[in-house]
C-alpha positions in Angstrom: -63.8 -7.1 -23.0 -63.9 -3.5 -24.4 -66.3 -0.6 -24.2 -68.3 -1.8 -27.2 -68.8 -5.2 -25.7 -70.2 -3.7 -22.5 -72.5 -1.4 -24.5 -73.9 -4.4 -26.4 -74.7 -6.1 -23.1 -76.5 -2.9 -21.9 -78.6 -2.9 -25.0 -79.9 -6.4 -24.1 -80.9 -5.3 -20.6 -84.6 -5.1 -19.9 -84.4 -2.6 -17.1 -85.5 0.4 -19.2 -87.8 -1.5 -21.6 -91.3 -0.2 -21.8 -93.7 -1.9 -19.4 -96.7 -3.9 -20.7 -98.9 -0.7 -20.7 -96.3 1.2 -22.7 -95.9 -1.6 -25.2 -99.7 -1.8 -25.7 -99.9 2.0 -26.4 -100.1 2.6 -30.2 -98.3 5.9 -29.7 -95.6 4.6 -27.3 -96.5 7.0 -24.4 -94.1 6.7 -21.5 -96.8 5.9 -19.0 -94.3 5.1 -16.2 -92.7 8.5 -16.7 -96.1 10.1 -16.8 -97.1 8.5 -13.5 -93.8 9.4 -11.8 -94.4 13.1 -12.7 -98.0 13.0 -11.5 -96.9 11.5 -8.2 -94.5 14.5 -7.7 -97.2 17.0 -8.8 -95.2 18.0 -11.9 -98.3 18.3 -14.0 -96.9 20.7 -16.6 -94.0 18.3 -17.2 -96.4 15.4 -17.4 -98.4 17.3 -20.0 -95.3 18.0 -22.1 -94.4 14.3 -22.0 -97.9 13.3 -23.1 -97.9 15.9 -25.9 -94.5 14.7 -27.2 -96.0 11.3 -28.0 -99.6 12.0 -28.8 -99.1 15.4 -30.6 -102.8 16.1 -30.0 -103.3 14.9 -26.4 -106.9 16.2 -26.0 -108.1 14.4 -29.1 -106.3 11.2 -28.1 -107.7 11.4 -24.5 -111.2 11.3 -26.1 -110.9 8.8 -28.9 -108.4 6.3 -27.4 -109.9 3.0 -26.2 -107.1 2.7 -23.6 -105.3 -0.5 -24.6 -102.8 0.4 -21.9 -105.4 -0.3 -19.2 -106.1 -3.7 -20.7 -102.4 -4.5 -20.5 -102.0 -3.2 -17.0 -100.6 -5.9 -14.6 -103.1 -4.7 -12.0 -105.6 -6.9 -13.8 -109.1 -7.9 -12.7 -110.6 -9.5 -10.7 -108.1 -8.9 -7.9 -107.3 -5.3 -8.9 -108.6 -2.4 -11.0 -106.3 -1.4 -13.9 -104.6 2.0 -13.5 -106.9 4.8 -14.8 -104.4 6.1 -17.4 -107.1 7.7 -19.6 -108.3 9.8 -16.6 -104.7 11.0 -16.2 -104.7 12.2 -19.8 -108.1 13.9 -19.5 -107.0 15.6 -16.3 -103.8 16.9 -17.9 -105.7 18.2 -21.0 -107.7 20.7 -18.9 -106.9 24.3 -19.8 -104.5 25.0 -16.9 -102.0 22.5 -18.1 -102.2 23.1 -21.9 -100.5 26.5 -22.2 -97.0 25.5 -21.6 -94.2 27.8 -22.7 -92.1 26.3 -25.5 -88.5 26.8 -26.4 -87.7 29.3 -29.2 -86.3 27.2 -32.1 -84.2 28.8 -34.8 -85.5 28.1 -38.4 -83.7 25.7 -40.6 -83.2 26.4 -44.3 -84.9 23.2 -45.6 -88.5 23.2 -46.7 -90.8 20.3 -46.4 -94.1 19.7 -48.3 -96.9 17.7 -46.9 -100.0 16.6 -48.9 -103.0 15.9 -46.7 -104.4 17.7 -43.7 -105.6 14.7 -41.7 -104.1 13.4 -38.5 -101.1 11.8 -40.3 -100.2 15.0 -42.1 -100.8 17.3 -39.2 -98.7 15.1 -36.8 -95.8 15.0 -39.3 -96.1 18.8 -39.7 -96.1 19.5 -35.9 -93.1 17.3 -35.3 -91.1 19.0 -38.1 -91.9 22.6 -37.2 -91.0 21.8 -33.6 -87.5 21.1 -34.8 -87.4 24.2 -36.9 -88.2 23.0 -40.4 -90.3 25.1 -42.7 -93.4 23.2 -43.7 -96.1 23.8 -46.3 -99.2 21.7 -45.8 -101.8 21.2 -48.6 -105.4 20.1 -47.9 -107.9 19.5 -50.6 -110.9 20.5 -48.5 -111.7 23.7 -46.6 -110.8 22.4 -43.2 -108.2 20.3 -41.4 -108.8 17.2 -39.4 -109.7 14.6 -42.1 -111.7 11.6 -40.7 -111.9 13.2 -37.3 -114.7 15.4 -38.6 -116.9 12.3 -39.1 -116.7 11.2 -35.5 -119.9 11.6 -33.4 -119.9 14.3 -30.7 -120.2 11.8 -27.8 -116.8 10.4 -28.9 -115.1 13.6 -29.9 -116.8 16.9 -29.0 -116.4 19.4 -31.9 -115.2 22.1 -29.5 -112.4 19.8 -28.4 -111.3 19.2 -32.0 -111.4 22.9 -32.8 -109.4 23.8 -29.7 -106.7 21.3 -30.6 -106.4 22.4 -34.3 -106.7 26.1 -33.6 -103.0 26.6 -32.9 -102.1 25.4 -36.4 -103.3 28.7 -37.9 -100.6 30.8 -36.3 -97.8 28.2 -35.8 -94.3 29.3 -36.6 -92.7 27.8 -39.7 -96.1 26.4 -40.9 -98.0 27.4 -44.1 -101.4 25.9 -44.6 -103.0 25.8 -48.0 -106.7 24.8 -47.8 -108.9 23.9 -50.8 -105.7 23.0 -52.7 -106.0 19.6 -54.4 -102.5 18.3 -55.3 -102.9 15.9 -58.2 -99.2 15.2 -58.7 -95.7 15.7 -57.2 -92.9 16.4 -59.6 -89.8 14.1 -59.6 -87.9 17.2 -58.5 -90.1 17.4 -55.4 -92.2 20.3 -56.9 -95.7 21.0 -55.6 -97.8 23.8 -57.1 -94.6 25.4 -58.5 -92.7 25.2 -55.2 -89.6 22.9 -54.9 -89.1 21.2 -51.5 -86.3 19.2 -49.9 -88.7 16.4 -49.1 -92.4 15.7 -49.6 -94.7 13.5 -47.5 -97.9 12.3 -49.1 -100.5 11.6 -46.4 -103.8 11.8 -48.4 -105.5 8.8 -46.9 -106.0 7.2 -50.4 -103.9 5.4 -53.0 -103.3 8.5 -55.1 -99.5 8.3 -54.8 -99.3 4.6 -54.1 -97.3 3.8 -57.2 -95.1 6.9 -57.2 -91.4 6.3 -56.5 -88.5 8.7 -56.5 -86.0 10.0 -54.0 -87.3 12.5 -51.4 -91.0 11.4 -51.6 -92.4 9.5 -48.6 -95.9 8.0 -49.2 -97.9 6.9 -46.2 -99.9 4.0 -47.5 -103.4 2.8 -46.6 -104.1 5.8 -44.3 -107.8 5.4 -45.2 -108.0 2.0 -43.5 -106.1 3.0 -40.4 -107.5 4.3 -37.1 -106.7 7.8 -35.9 -104.1 6.7 -33.4 -102.2 4.8 -36.1 -102.4 7.8 -38.3 -100.7 9.9 -35.6 -98.0 7.3 -35.2 -97.3 7.1 -38.9 -97.1 10.9 -39.1 -94.6 11.1 -36.3 -92.5 8.3 -37.8 -92.6 10.1 -41.1 -91.1 13.3 -39.5 -88.1 11.3 -38.4 -87.6 9.7 -41.8 -87.7 13.1 -43.4 -85.1 14.4 -41.0 -82.9 11.4 -41.7 -83.1 12.2 -45.4 -82.0 15.8 -44.8 -79.2 14.8 -42.5 -77.8 11.6 -44.0 -79.3 11.5 -47.6 -81.3 8.3 -46.7 -85.0 8.3 -46.1 -85.3 5.2 -43.8 -88.8 4.7 -42.6 -88.9 4.6 -38.8 -91.3 2.2 -37.2 -92.1 3.4 -33.7 -95.0 1.0 -33.1 -94.3 -0.7 -29.8 -96.6 -3.6 -30.6 -97.7 -6.0 -28.0 -95.5 -6.9 -25.0 -94.4 -10.5 -25.0 -91.9 -10.0 -22.2 -92.6 -10.7 -18.6 -91.5 -8.2 -15.9 -89.0 -10.4 -13.9 -88.6 -9.7 -10.3 -91.7 -7.5 -10.0 -94.1 -8.3 -7.1 -97.6 -7.2 -7.9 -99.7 -5.9 -5.0 -103.4 -6.1 -5.9 -105.4 -3.0 -5.2 -108.6 -1.2 -6.1 -109.1 2.2 -7.5 -110.5 4.5 -4.7 -111.5 7.4 -6.9 -114.9 7.4 -8.5 -114.6 7.6 -12.3 -116.1 11.0 -12.9 -115.3 12.0 -16.5 -113.4 15.2 -16.6 -113.9 15.9 -12.9 -110.8 14.3 -11.3 -109.0 16.6 -8.9 -105.2 16.7 -8.4 -105.5 14.7 -5.1 -107.6 12.1 -7.0 -104.9 11.8 -9.6 -102.1 11.5 -7.1 -103.9 8.9 -5.1 -104.5 6.8 -8.2 -101.0 7.3 -9.5 -99.8 5.9 -6.2 -101.2 2.5 -7.1 -98.9 2.2 -10.2 -96.3 -0.6 -9.8 -93.9 1.3 -12.0 -93.3 -2.0 -13.9 -89.7 -2.6 -14.8 -87.5 -5.6 -14.7 -86.1 -5.8 -11.2 -84.6 -9.3 -11.3 -81.1 -8.2 -10.5 -82.0 -5.2 -8.4 -83.8 -7.5 -5.9 -80.7 -9.6 -5.2 -77.8 -7.2 -5.8 -76.5 -5.3 -2.8 -74.3 -3.2 -5.1 -77.2 -1.9 -7.3 -79.4 -1.3 -4.4 -76.8 0.6 -2.4 -75.8 2.8 -5.3 -79.4 3.2 -6.5 -78.4 2.3 -10.0 -80.3 1.0 -12.9 -78.4 -2.0 -14.3 -78.4 -0.7 -17.8 -77.0 2.6 -16.6 -74.4 0.8 -14.6 -73.3 -1.0 -17.7 -73.0 2.2 -19.7 -71.0 3.9 -17.0 -68.7 0.8 -16.9 -68.1 1.2 -20.6 -67.1 4.8 -19.9 -64.5 3.7 -17.4 -62.8 1.6 -20.1 -63.2 4.3 -22.8 -61.9 7.2 -20.9 -59.3 8.1 -18.3 -60.5 7.7 -14.7 -61.5 11.3 -14.1 -64.6 13.3 -13.5 -67.8 11.3 -13.6 -66.1 8.0 -14.3 -64.6 7.9 -10.8 -67.9 7.0 -9.3 -68.4 4.3 -12.0 -65.0 2.8 -11.2 -65.8 2.7 -7.5 -69.0 1.0 -8.3 -67.2 -1.7 -10.4 -64.8 -2.2 -7.5 -67.7 -2.7 -5.1 -69.0 -5.9 -6.8 -68.8 -8.9 -4.4 -68.7 -11.4 -7.3 -71.6 -13.3 -5.7 -73.1 -14.2 -9.1 -76.7 -13.5 -8.0 -77.4 -11.0 -10.7 -76.5 -13.4 -13.5 -78.6 -16.2 -11.9 -81.6 -14.0 -11.8 -81.2 -12.1 -15.1 -83.8 -13.3 -17.7 -81.4 -12.4 -20.6 -78.3 -13.9 -18.9 -76.3 -10.7 -18.4 -73.5 -11.3 -16.0 -72.7 -8.0 -14.4 -70.2 -9.6 -12.1 -68.1 -11.0 -15.0 -68.2 -7.6 -16.7 -66.9 -5.9 -13.6 -64.2 -8.6 -13.2 -63.1 -8.2 -16.8 -63.0 -4.4 -16.2 -60.7 -4.9 -13.2 -58.4 -7.1 -15.2 -58.2 -4.6 -18.1 -57.5 -1.7 -15.8 -54.9 -3.8 -14.0 -53.2 -4.6 -17.3 -53.2 -0.9 -18.2 -51.7 -0.1 -14.8 -54.7 2.2 -13.9 -56.3 0.0 -11.3 -56.0 1.4 -7.7 -54.3 -1.8 -6.5 -53.8 -0.4 -3.0 -57.4 -1.5 -2.3 -56.2 -5.1 -2.7 -52.7 -4.9 -1.3 -53.5 -6.7 1.9 -55.4 -9.5 0.2 -52.8 -10.1 -2.5 -50.1 -10.2 0.2 -52.2 -12.6 2.2 -52.5 -14.9 -0.9 -48.8 -14.8 -1.4 -48.4 -15.8 2.3 -50.8 -18.6 1.9 -49.1 -19.9 -1.2 -45.6 -19.7 0.2 -44.9 -19.5 4.0 -48.1 -21.2 4.9 -48.3 -23.6 2.0 -48.0 -27.4 2.6 -48.5 -30.6 0.6 -48.7 -33.9 2.6 -49.1 -37.1 0.7 -47.1 -40.2 1.4 -49.9 -42.7 0.6 -49.7 -44.8 -2.6 -51.8 -44.5 -4.5 -53.5 -41.2 -3.5 -57.2 -41.3 -4.0 -58.1 -37.9 -2.6 -56.5 -34.5 -2.0 -58.1 -32.7 0.9 -58.2 -29.0 0.1 -59.7 -27.1 3.0 -58.7 -23.6 1.7 -56.5 -21.0 3.2 -59.1 -19.1 5.3 -60.4 -22.0 7.4 -56.9 -22.7 8.6 -56.5 -19.1 9.5 -59.7 -19.0 11.5 -60.1 -22.6 12.7 -56.6 -24.3 12.8 -57.6 -27.1 15.3 -60.8 -28.0 13.4 -58.7 -28.1 10.2 -56.5 -30.7 11.8 -59.4 -32.7 13.0 -61.1 -32.6 9.6 -57.9 -33.8 8.0 -57.8 -36.7 10.4 -61.4 -37.5 9.6 -60.6 -37.5 5.9 -57.6 -39.8 6.4 -59.7 -42.1 8.5 -62.6 -42.3 6.1 -60.3 -42.7 3.0 -58.4 -45.5 4.6 -55.2 -43.5 4.6 -55.3 -42.8 0.9 -55.8 -39.0 1.1 -53.2 -36.3 0.7 -53.5 -32.7 2.1 -52.8 -29.5 0.2 -52.7 -26.3 2.2 -52.6 -23.3 -0.2 -54.9 -20.6 -1.8 -57.2 -21.3 -4.7 -56.2 -17.8 -6.1 -59.6 -16.1 -5.5 -58.1 -12.9 -4.1 -55.9 -12.4 -7.2 -58.8 -13.3 -9.5 -61.1 -10.7 -7.7 -58.3 -8.1 -7.8 -57.8 -8.5 -11.5 -54.2 -9.7 -11.0 -54.0 -12.4 -13.6 -50.3 -13.2 -13.1 -50.6 -13.9 -9.5 -53.8 -15.9 -10.1 -52.1 -18.1 -12.7 -49.3 -18.8 -10.2 -51.8 -20.1 -7.7 -53.5 -22.3 -10.3 -50.2 -23.6 -11.5 -49.2 -24.8 -8.0 -52.5 -26.7 -7.7 -52.2 -28.3 -11.1 -48.6 -29.3 -10.4 -49.5 -31.0 -7.1 -52.5 -32.7 -8.8 -50.2 -34.2 -11.5 -47.5 -35.2 -9.0 -50.1 -37.1 -6.9 -51.4 -39.1 -9.8 -54.4 -36.9 -10.6 -56.7 -37.8 -7.7 -60.1 -36.3 -6.7 -60.0 -33.0 -4.8 -62.2 -32.8 -1.7 -63.1 -29.2 -1.2 -64.4 -27.7 2.1 -64.7 -24.1 0.9 -67.6 -23.2 -1.5 -65.5 -20.3 -2.9 -62.7 -22.7 -3.7 -65.2 -25.0 -5.3 -66.4 -22.1 -7.6 -62.8 -21.3 -8.5 -62.0 -24.9 -9.3 -65.1 -25.2 -11.5 -64.3 -22.0 -13.4 -60.5 -22.1 -13.8 -59.6 -25.8 -13.2 -62.5 -27.6 -14.9 -60.4 -30.7 -15.8 -59.7 -31.5 -12.2 -62.2 -33.9 -10.6 -63.7 -32.4 -7.4 -66.2 -33.2 -4.7 -67.5 -31.1 -1.9 -66.4 -32.4 1.5 -69.9 -32.2 3.0 -71.4 -34.5 0.3 -68.5 -36.9 0.6 -68.8 -37.1 4.4 -72.4 -38.2 4.1 -71.3 -41.3 2.3 -68.8 -42.4 4.9 -69.4 -44.7 7.8 -68.5 -42.1 10.4 -70.8 -40.2 12.7 -69.7 -36.9 14.3 -70.3 -36.7 18.1 -73.2 -34.6 19.3 -72.1 -31.1 20.2 -73.1 -30.1 23.7 -74.4 -26.8 25.1 -76.1 -25.6 22.0 -79.8 -25.3 21.2 -81.3 -28.0 19.1 -82.3 -25.5 16.4 -79.6 -23.7 14.3 -80.0 -21.3 11.4 -78.1 -22.2 8.3 -76.2 -19.3 6.6 -75.5 -20.4 3.1 -72.5 -18.7 1.4 -73.1 -17.0 -1.9 -70.8 -19.5 -3.6 -73.2 -22.3 -2.7 -76.1 -20.8 -4.6 -75.2 -22.8 -7.7 -74.8 -26.1 -5.9 -78.0 -27.1 -4.2 -76.6 -30.6 -3.5 -74.0 -29.0 -1.2 -76.8 -27.0 0.7 -78.8 -30.2 1.0 -75.7 -32.2 2.3 -75.0 -29.6 5.0 -78.5 -29.8 6.3 -78.4 -33.6 6.4 -75.1 -33.5 8.3 -76.7 -31.2 10.8 -79.6 -33.5 11.3 -77.3 -36.4 11.7 -75.6 -34.5 14.5 -79.0 -33.9 16.2 -79.7 -30.4 15.1 -82.8 -29.0 13.4 -81.8 -26.7 10.5 -83.7 -23.4 10.3 -83.9 -21.4 7.1 -83.3 -17.7 6.5 -86.0 -15.8 4.5 -85.6 -16.3 0.7 -84.3 -12.8 0.2 -81.4 -13.4 2.6 -80.4 -16.8 1.5 -77.0 -17.3 -0.2 -76.2 -13.5 0.0 -72.6 -12.4 0.1 -71.1 -11.9 3.6 -69.0 -8.9 2.4 -65.7 -10.7 1.8 -66.3 -11.6 -1.8 -64.8 -9.3 -4.4 -62.6 -7.8 -1.7 -64.8 -4.7 -1.3 -63.9 -3.6 2.2 -61.4 -0.9 1.1 -62.9 -0.1 -2.3 -66.5 0.3 -1.0 -66.3 0.6 2.8 -69.8 2.1 3.0 -71.3 -0.9 1.2 -69.2 -3.3 3.2 -70.6 -1.7 6.4 -74.1 -1.9 5.0 -73.8 -5.6 4.4 -72.4 -6.1 8.0 -75.4 -4.1 9.4 -77.8 -6.5 7.7 -76.0 -9.4 9.3 -76.1 -7.7 12.7 -79.9 -7.3 12.3 -80.5 -11.0 11.7 -82.6 -12.7 14.3 -83.0 -16.3 15.3 -81.2 -19.3 16.7 -77.4 -19.6 16.5 -76.0 -19.5 13.0 -74.0 -22.2 11.3 -72.0 -21.4 8.2 -69.8 -23.7 6.1 -67.6 -20.8 4.8 -65.0 -19.5 7.1 -65.4 -15.9 6.0 -69.2 -16.1 6.4 -68.7 -17.4 10.0 -66.3 -14.7 10.9 -68.3 -12.0 9.3 -71.4 -13.0 11.3 -69.4 -13.2 14.5 -67.8 -9.8 13.9 -71.4 -8.4 13.5 -72.2 -9.7 16.9 -74.1 -12.9 16.0 -73.6 -16.2 17.7 -72.1 -18.1 14.8 -70.3 -21.4 14.3 -68.5 -23.0 11.5 -69.8 -26.5 10.6 -66.4 -27.8 11.5 -67.1 -26.6 15.1 -70.1 -28.9 15.3 -68.5 -31.9 13.5 -65.0 -31.9 14.9 -65.0 -30.4 18.3 -67.1 -29.8 21.4 -67.7 -26.1 21.2 -69.3 -24.3 24.1 -69.2 -20.7 22.8 -68.9 -18.9 19.5 -65.7 -16.9 19.8 -64.9 -13.6 18.1 -63.0 -14.0 14.8 -59.2 -13.8 15.1 -57.4 -10.6 14.3 -55.5 -10.3 11.0 -52.2 -11.0 12.6 -53.6 -14.0 14.5 -54.8 -15.4 11.2 -51.3 -15.3 9.9 -49.9 -16.9 13.0 -52.7 -19.6 13.0 -51.7 -20.7 9.5 -48.0 -21.0 10.4 -48.8 -22.9 13.6 -51.2 -25.2 11.6 -48.4 -25.9 9.2 -45.9 -26.7 12.0 -48.5 -29.0 13.7 -49.2 -30.9 10.5 -45.6 -31.3 9.6 -44.8 -32.4 13.1 -47.6 -34.9 13.2 -46.5 -36.3 9.8 -42.9 -36.6 10.9 -43.7 -38.4 14.2 -46.5 -40.6 12.7 -48.8 -38.9 15.2 -51.7 -39.3 12.8 -55.0 -40.6 14.0 -55.1 -44.4 13.9 -57.4 -46.3 11.6 -60.6 -47.3 13.3 -60.4 -44.6 16.0 -63.7 -42.8 16.7 -64.0 -39.5 14.9 -63.1 -36.7 17.3 -61.3 -38.9 19.9 -57.9 -37.6 18.8 -58.5 -34.3 20.6 -55.3 -34.1 22.5 -54.7 -30.6 21.2 -57.4 -28.0 21.8 -57.6 -24.3 21.3 -55.4 -23.7 24.3 -52.6 -25.7 22.7 -52.9 -23.8 19.5 -52.9 -20.6 21.4 -49.7 -21.6 23.2 -48.1 -22.5 20.0 -49.1 -19.2 18.5 -47.6 -17.4 21.4 -44.3 -19.2 20.9 -44.3 -18.3 17.3 -45.1 -14.7 18.1 -42.3 -14.6 20.7 -39.8 -15.9 18.2 -40.7 -13.3 15.6 -41.1 -10.4 18.0 -38.9 -7.4 17.7 -36.6 -6.1 20.5 -39.5 -3.9 21.8 -43.0 -4.5 22.9 -46.0 -2.8 21.3 -49.2 -2.5 23.3 -52.3 -2.1 21.1 -55.6 -1.0 22.9 -58.8 -2.5 21.7 -60.0 0.7 20.0 -56.9 0.9 18.0 -57.1 -2.8 17.2 -60.6 -2.3 15.8 -59.2 0.5 13.5 -56.4 -1.9 12.3 -59.0 -4.6 11.5 -61.0 -2.1 9.5 -58.0 -0.7 7.7 -56.4 -4.2 7.1 -53.3 -3.3 9.1 -51.2 -6.1 10.6 -49.3 -5.9 13.9 -46.1 -6.2 11.9 -47.1 -3.1 9.9 -47.3 -0.8 12.9 -44.3 -2.5 14.6 -42.3 -1.8 11.4 -43.2 1.9 11.6 -41.9 2.1 15.2 -38.8 0.1 14.3 -38.2 2.4 11.4 -38.5 5.5 13.7 -36.0 3.9 16.1 -33.6 3.0 13.4 -33.7 6.3 11.4 -34.1 8.5 14.5 -37.0 10.3 12.9 -40.4 11.0 14.3 -42.5 14.0 15.4 -43.1 14.7 19.0 -46.1 16.5 20.5 -45.2 17.6 24.0 -48.8 18.4 24.8 -49.7 14.8 25.1 -46.3 13.1 25.0 -47.0 11.4 21.7 -44.9 10.6 18.7 -46.0 10.4 15.1 -44.1 8.3 12.5 -44.8 6.9 9.1 -43.4 4.2 6.7 -44.3 3.0 3.3 -44.8 -0.7 2.9 -45.8 -2.1 -0.4 -48.6 0.0 -1.8 -49.5 1.7 1.5 -48.0 4.3 3.7 -48.7 3.6 7.4 -48.9 6.4 10.1 -48.7 5.6 13.8 -49.2 7.9 16.8 -47.7 6.2 19.9 -46.4 6.9 23.4 -43.1 5.6 24.7 -43.7 3.9 28.1 -40.0 3.0 28.7 -37.0 2.0 26.7 -38.6 -1.1 25.2 -42.4 -0.6 25.4 -44.7 1.5 23.3 -48.4 2.1 23.3 -50.3 2.8 20.1 -52.7 5.8 20.3 -54.0 5.9 16.7 -53.2 4.4 13.3 -53.9 5.5 9.7 -52.9 4.4 6.2 -53.2 5.7 2.7 -51.8 5.0 -0.8 -49.8 8.2 -1.3 -46.0 8.3 -1.2 -44.3 10.8 1.1 -41.7 12.9 -0.9 -39.1 13.1 1.8 -39.0 9.6 3.3 -36.9 9.3 6.5 -37.4 12.8 7.7 -40.5 14.5 9.1 -41.0 18.1 10.0 -43.7 19.6 12.0 -46.6 21.5 10.5 -44.9 24.8 11.5 -41.6 23.8 10.0 -39.8 23.7 13.4 -39.4 21.3 16.3 -38.1 18.1 14.5 -37.7 15.3 17.1 -35.6 12.2 16.6 -35.0 9.1 18.7 -31.6 7.9 19.8 -30.4 4.4 19.4 -32.0 3.3 22.6 -35.3 4.6 21.6 -35.2 7.6 23.9 -36.5 10.8 22.4 -34.3 13.8 22.0 -36.0 17.1 21.1 -34.4 19.2 18.4 -36.6 22.3 19.1 -39.3 23.8 21.2 -41.9 21.2 20.3 -43.6 19.5 17.4 -47.0 19.1 16.1 -49.5 16.3 15.5 -49.3 15.0 11.9 
């Protein structure tokens, strides 16, 4: 996708389209913009906006039959339509009419206009406003045309004279009254004067059959109403300018016509007009009060469901245009904000589901990431942890178990559930083997979602290739998917593989999970965003909960299937938005939450909610909703899970056919915890690193593993380089790992124990790696081989 493709999508967006009232207006007045200015008390600006479209606003305010009010969505009988005509009459009072205009330099081209009615006058006013010299010829002794025949109750004569009076002294305009033009020469000559263009707006058919370049004839003016005459005159002015600039006189049709579009996502609140309709007597408070009733109609379908657009306060069409700018320019200046916005997309898909013209903003942002990644201009440091985590899941933690012949199913729980719920993953695997009669295989790996979201197509293809290879080697069985995000990835990138959601499959099996104790009967279901497209999965989850004895409770519609903050990997690219999503989760009220996405469960728990994974209720007797594991624990859990699974397979310690589901609970969380401790001990360095809870929280937020900070201290010990601050007995050291440079402030408790005081990371490289000087340039401190500090000066400084 290139910039032009994105701009084409922006042109399809309805967000900036005229609302029904604007579409009904013959002159295309921006009524929504008019109301917004009136609300802010910007009356002079509102008048200029009105004059720009109507040319003669006071005349229009008297003669218009207000089709905009008939089209207003505040329709009777529940509401009164917005009093737009009263707004116009209010603005046309004297105090808002005399607005200073910009001084325009004259252009050399001369335009001739035949006819001094509304069409000719409108065309003349628009042209002189842009600096063209205009000569207007009127056969009678006064301007105004058919307006002169309107009765005084409709158009008071003093109003007409007041509106036409400025024409007498207008810059760049010559008026020739009592001048009947019988013909226009083919060289655009009128009464001996040659023009660059001529507009015939006589209101009859005098020039109907005349055709030559540079002559624009406004046909059938006599049968048209005054508003249509103004519209044609304005359109003619643009056609004339097109001729002068491009050599082509293309007639511009600005008639908005009738609005056949709905206003998706707009919730109309019926209301009554509280201001008595007193013609010409509305005060400014009256106008503001009435303007406050306007719904500011615009398509809000995506805005109502997209956390990104709401957070950044962006119109979707504007967001698309800015995205095109990111691809078309270097990432500097104003495009930096647009880039950050593109990297903040959670890839939930809600915008595309709601868009009435099927614009997929998420896909556009994803393509943008891929393009920038291919160019080498994507800030990949935002995704460094996630990409490394995917590599870990696809290598060290990967596992394929399948000794059954033939293999009917491949159980694919996904990489994150094993990281968060290793014991429940084992039990769910045992349940699948039981229900399938031992014909199921197990594949532990990553579906490639992190690489896909990060725009790393190479790493994404590697993950998909591993899945396809296993699928082929096992005889192309059906995949049972427990993770909704994995299911979406399979559907999009592995469409030839047959898949089923685990929850739907479990409903068909003759197994009944045991009732979970110590939980309320009612639980609130938290649907992941990836389940929004699969209502059968949502239904199956609720049926499983009822089978277990729970009563599912629903979230409000506006909170259902919303992203938990993990999707799109936005935590580093858009931390403020990520925190905003978490704050919404923290504010949720109700019974305990049950999610069937591991990331959703952990996000809710991290926000302080009592939250469970559906695995907890089906495959264990849970008494409390624990906090999510740390990043390092998630890594350890997957390794321990792999060791457990391999050990069980090697010793045939697999649940026996016919055993009751959940009975094989010999290993619980304490066993997993002990195994994790053994693994940690085997991998631990020759020193101990104590991490206080406050520092741990920062590490979680900054996506820093224990091994990252331990590596910094180990590097400082090995290279004998750090900075010592004698004021607080703290050392500062840094080390670049992958895309990030990690900084650690720590205290040395003894020869083999250190305590972290603070941590920080960034994506910049340090020029002089391996040596650190203090801010003052003195006091370099190094460590000896035993880890004991030796000061090389009078003291260092915090870095």
